[in-house]
N, C-alpha and C positions, 0 to 999 in steps of 0.2 A: 504494500500500500504506500501511496505517496504521502508526504507530510501534509499536503493540502487537504487530503481526505480525512486525516486523523485529527487535525486541528478543530473542525466543527464538532466532532464527537467528544473531544476533551472539554470543549467549552460547554456543550450540552450537559455533560456529566457534572461539571462544577456548578452550573446554575440550577441543577435539579434540586440540590439541597440548600439553596440560598433562600433566606427569609426576607431579604431586602427587596424582593420583587413585588411585595404587597399582596401576595397570594397566601394569606394565612389559612390555616386549617379551621374548619367549622368548630371543632372541639375547643380550640384555643380561644376563638372569639366568644363561644358560649361560656367558657370558664372565666374570661375577663368580665363579661356582663354580669355573671353571678357574683363574682367577687365585688364588683362595683355596687351591686344591689345590697349585698350584705353590709358593706361599709356605710352606705346611705342609711340603712335601717338602724345600724348601731349608733350612728351620729344622731339620728332623730330621737332615739330613746335616751341617749345621754343628755340631749337638750331638753328632755321632758315633753316632747311632742307626742301626741296621740298617733297611733298607726294610720288612722284615716287622714290626718293632716299630712303625714309623711307621704302617703300615696298621692295626695293632691299636689303637693309641692314638687314631686318627682315623678311625673306622669310617664316618662320614658323608661324608667327603671322597671325591672322585672318584679312584680308584686311578691312572688314566692320568695325571691332572694331578699327583698326588703324586709319581709316578715321574719325570715330566718335570722337576719342580722339584728332586727329589733328584739326578737325573743332571746337570742344569745346575750345581748347586752343587758336585757332586763334581768336575766338569771344572774349574770355577773354582778350587777349593781345590788341585787338583793343579798347575794352571798357576802359581799364585801361592805354592805351597809353604806352605799354611796348615794348621795343626793344628786338630783338632776341639776345641770348647769343651765341657767337661763341664757338664751341667745342674746348677744350684745348688739349685733348689727342687724338692721332690717333688710329684708329681701327687696331688691330694686322693684319699684312699682307698687309696693304695698303701702297701706296707710300707716302712719306712725301710731304706735300704741300710746294712749294717754296714761299718764301716771295716776296713781290712786288719789293723790291730792287734787289733781285737776278734775278727776271724775266727781269727787265729793263737792268741790267748789262749783262745778257746773250744775250739779243737781240741786244745790241749795238755792232757794228763791232769793232774788235780789230785793233788799228792803226798799220800800218806796220812800222817797224824800218827804219830809213833813210838809204839809200844805201851808202856805203862808196865810195868815189871818187877813181876810179881805175887809174886815171892818176897820174903818179908820178911827183912830182914837181922837176924841175931842178933848182938847185942852181948854180950859177956861181960865 
């Protein structure tokens, strides 16, 4: 065989095992999506979010994986007696959460100003 015929065969053999071509196996992609879903579920539980809120905030994640991660973190937090950590940053596009003080101030009625006495005083 001539070297010109062997060169394409060698190149084909080298590229067959290459992951840089962007042709990932379906199993690898599924494993990455499941790991991502578990991480999302764990983070939601650690932040004290309900599982339904977690589903709503992460609609593209696999629900089964999100639930598995949420449940694992719930068990871990119960075993180690950990409290949930409240999120500090608002999600873009969401309404800001009012503080408890602002809620009580807004609910309290505003006192009316005293009416001025319309009678004129007569001085003699």
